[in-house]
N, C-alpha and C positions, 0 to 999 in steps of 0.2 A: 383463644383458639384451642378447642379440645384436642387431646392427644389422639393420634392416629397410628395404626399398626400396619406394618408390611406395605408401605407405600410403593407402588409400581414406579420405577424410574421413568418409564415412558410418560407418565402423567406429569412428572416434574419437568421433563424435556418439553412437553407441550406448554406448560405454564411459562417456562423461561423464554421460549420462542415468542409467545404472545407478549410477555412483559417487555421484551427488548424491541419488538416491532411495533407494539401498541396498535396492531392491525391483524385481524384474524386471517384475512386472505393472504397477506404477505407471510405470516407465520406458517400457514399451511404449505405454501410454496417452498419455504425454506426447509421444511421437514419432509417434503414430498408425500404429503397425505392430503386426503380430501378435507375441505373446510368443515364439513359436518362431523367428521371423525375427530378433528381437533377440538371442536366445540364440545363434543361429548366427553372427551378426556378432561377438559378443563372443568366442566360441570361435575364430573365424577370426583376430581380432586377436591373441589369445593365441598362436596357432600362429605367426603372422608375427613376433611379437616374441620367441617362444621362452620365454615365462614365464607363470605364472598371475597374473591381475590381481585375482581375487576368491576369497575363501573362501566356498563355498556350503554351507549346511546346510539342513535342513528348516525351521529356525526363523528364520534370518537370513542376510543377505549382508553381508560386510565386505570392505574393500580389503586386499590384501596389501601388503607393503612396496614392491614394484615398482608396484602400482596407485597407491599414494600418490605415488610418484616420477613416474609418468606424468601424473597429473591436471593439474598446472599447465601442462605442455607441451601437452597435448591442448587445453586451453582456449585457449591462445595461438594454436594452429594454426587452430581454428575461428573465433576472433575475426579472424584475418588473412584467412580465407576470406570472412567477411562483409564486411570492408572492401574486398577486391578486387572482389567482386560489386557493392558499392555504387558503387565508382569507375566502373563501366561500366553504371550504371543498372539493376542487377538486385537492388537491395536488397529484402529481405523486408519484409512489413508491420511497422510500428512498433506495438506493443501498449501502449496507454495505459489504466491503471486509473483510473476516475473515482469509485470507492468506492460511489456510489449514483446511480441514474438521476435522482433529484430534486435533487441538489446542483449549484449553478450554476458554482462557480469552475472546477473541472476541465473541465466541459463547454464553457465559454466559451473557455478556453485551447485546447482541442482544435479547436474550430471555427475559431478564428483561425489556428492552426497549419496546418490544411488549406488555408486561403487563401494562406498564405505559401509552402507547399510542395506545390502541386497535382500535382507529378510523383511524389509518394510516397503510399503507402497508409498512413493512420493509422487504426487500429481501436480502438474503445472496449472496455474490459473492466470488470467490476464485482466487486471483491473484498471490499467492505464495511468495510475498515479497513486502516490502513497497516501494522500488524504482520503481518496476514495477507498483504498484498501484498509485504512485504519478502522473505519466503521465496520468493515467486514471482519477484521481481526477481533474487535471487541465483542461482536455478536456471535463469534464462534464459527463463522462461515469460511474463514481463512485461518491458517496457522502461522504463516510467515509472509513477509513481503520485503521489498527492497526500495530504498529511496532516501531522500534528504530528511533525516529525523528532526533536525533543528527547524525545519520549515513547518512542522506541525504545530497546532495550537497547544499551549501549555497544558490544558485540561486533557488533551489526548496523550501527550508525552507522559503525563503522570501515571497513565494506566498501561503504558507499553514499556518494553525494554528493547535495547538495540546493541548491536556489535558493529563497529565501523569496519567496512570491508574494503573500500577503494576510494581514492581521490581520482575521479574520472575527468580527464581533460575535456574541455568544452569546445564546441565547434559551431559553425554556421552552415546551414543548408542554403545554397544559392541556386537560382535558375541558371542554367548553363550559359545563357547569354548575358548574365549580370557583369557589370564592369569589374567586380572583384573576383570573378570566377577564375581568371587567369593566374591569380596569385596562389602559390603553394600553401601559404599560411596567411591569415588575415589579421593584421594588427587591430586591436580594439579601436585605436584612433581612426582607422579607415572607415569605421561605421558611424562616426560623428555626423550628425545631420540626417541620419536614416531612421526608419521605423523598423523594428525587429519583432517578429511574432514569437511569443514565448508562452503559449498555452492560455492566454487570457480568454475567458469565456468558458473554459473547461472547469467545472466545479470539482473535478477529481484531482486537479493538479495545481492548486494555488501555491504549494511549496515551490514549484518550479518557476511560476511567474514572480514570486517574491525573490527568488534567487536572481532573476534577470533584473528586477528593479534595483537590487543592491549592487549588482555588477555594473549597471549602466549609469548609476547616480554620479552626476558631475562630469560625465564624459560626452554629453550632448547626444546621447542615443535615446530614442523613445521606444517604450514598449507598446506594441500594437494594442489598441483599446479592446475591451471585451466585445466579443462577437459570438453568435451561435457556433457551436463546435462543429467543425467539418468532420463527417463520419465517413470513413473509408478512404483508401488511397486515391481513387479517382477524384473524389470531391476535394480532398486536401490539395491535390496537384492542380486542379482547376482554379481554386482560389489563390494558390500561390502564384500561378501564372498571371492571374488577373491583377493581383496587388503588386507583384514584384518584390514583396517583402522578404528579406532573409529570415530564416527560421533558426532560433537558438536550439542547439542539440548537443550531443556528445560525439567524440571522435569515432565511436563505433556505430553510429547511427547508419542504417542501411540507406544508401542513396536511392531516391525515387527516379523514375525515368525523367530525363531532361533536366536533372539537377546534379550538383556536385557538393561534396562535403569538404569543408576547409577548416583545419584547426585554428583556434584563436590564440593569439600571442601578444606579448608586451602589455600587460603580464599574461601568464598562462592561467586562465580561470579554471578552477577545479570544482566539480560537483561532488560533494561528499556523499557517498552511497553507503548506507547501513543496512544490515539485516535486521528486521524489526519483527517482534512478536509480542503477544499479549503477556503482560507481567504475570508470573506465576504459572505459565503454561508448562505442562509436564509430559508432552508427547515424547516417547523414546526416540523417535527419528529426528527430533529437533536438535539433539546433541550432534548428530551426524552432519546436519546442515551447518551448524556453527563450526564444527571441525573442518568441514570442506572449505568454508569461507576463510578461515584462518590459514589453512594450507595454501590456498591459491594466492591469498594476499602476500604471504611470505615468498612463495616461489616466483610470482610475477612482479614483485615490487610494487603492488597496488597501493601501498601506504607510503611510498616514498614521494615526497613533494619536490618538484623542481625549485631551484633557487628563486626563480621569479614567479612562483605559483601564488595564486590568490584564492582565498575562501572568505566568506563573510565573517565578521567579528563574532556574531551570535553563534555560528557553527563552531568557531574556535573555542568559545567558552563552554559550550555544551559538550564538545568532544573531550576537552580537558577534564571536565567533571566526571564523565563516564569512563575515561580511559587514563 
């Protein structure tokens, strides 16, 4: 690969987007540019470097050997550019995924972080699950998310970092006419013989479905089988009324019309919630988010576990390694 002088970082950004998406249309949408402009930038970079970076066919886009070789260098250059701009007060907005508008943990951390770092713009995003968000973190479309770190695939965990924020008590959402709806708290044993929905069929939340399988193992509780994801409150409510299945949730889950949220007990199952970011990320506002998470965890007792609290063994081992 011949030496090139004065490479425009925009060309490297175009290359990295295509290299990570392996699709010109998606990469153009990610960068908010026209596909023709993106293609021109990639061709210009190839001319300046004197080599082909992609193999393009009508069916797919793949990296050449030189493209593979360039990718880590291009990422480091773009990271250095971000750090330089941040050092002079020109940092881009920090994009923080809160999973769902109704969940309190991430939202409270974000609000506190905005107070701690008013000079930075922190913007909320909603990806619905940590597995879905992880791909966005690694692609640079998100900077931070919240969720069950131990539920990610090992290959994903190896490229991410995390900070434990909360042991969130779990609950069930019940139709208001369900036999268990009258109880103020629902013992896990009361769910024996029932089928509970825990996100099966949602490709963005397998870490949540895995948590349910681990919790229900040996208790006679069945996780609802995979089904097409219900999109929107009305559709979710309609299917819930149709099946009558309880839905696994956390105690802060906002109740839908004609439903009730009941804490689970005996034992108290806990969902470990971590703040998660791409390993090596250096955005200056990330430190404020981490500080906000630590402050709230200490003030609210989020990391205190009840005497009869339960988390999966794999979460216990990963948490003990990182903390």
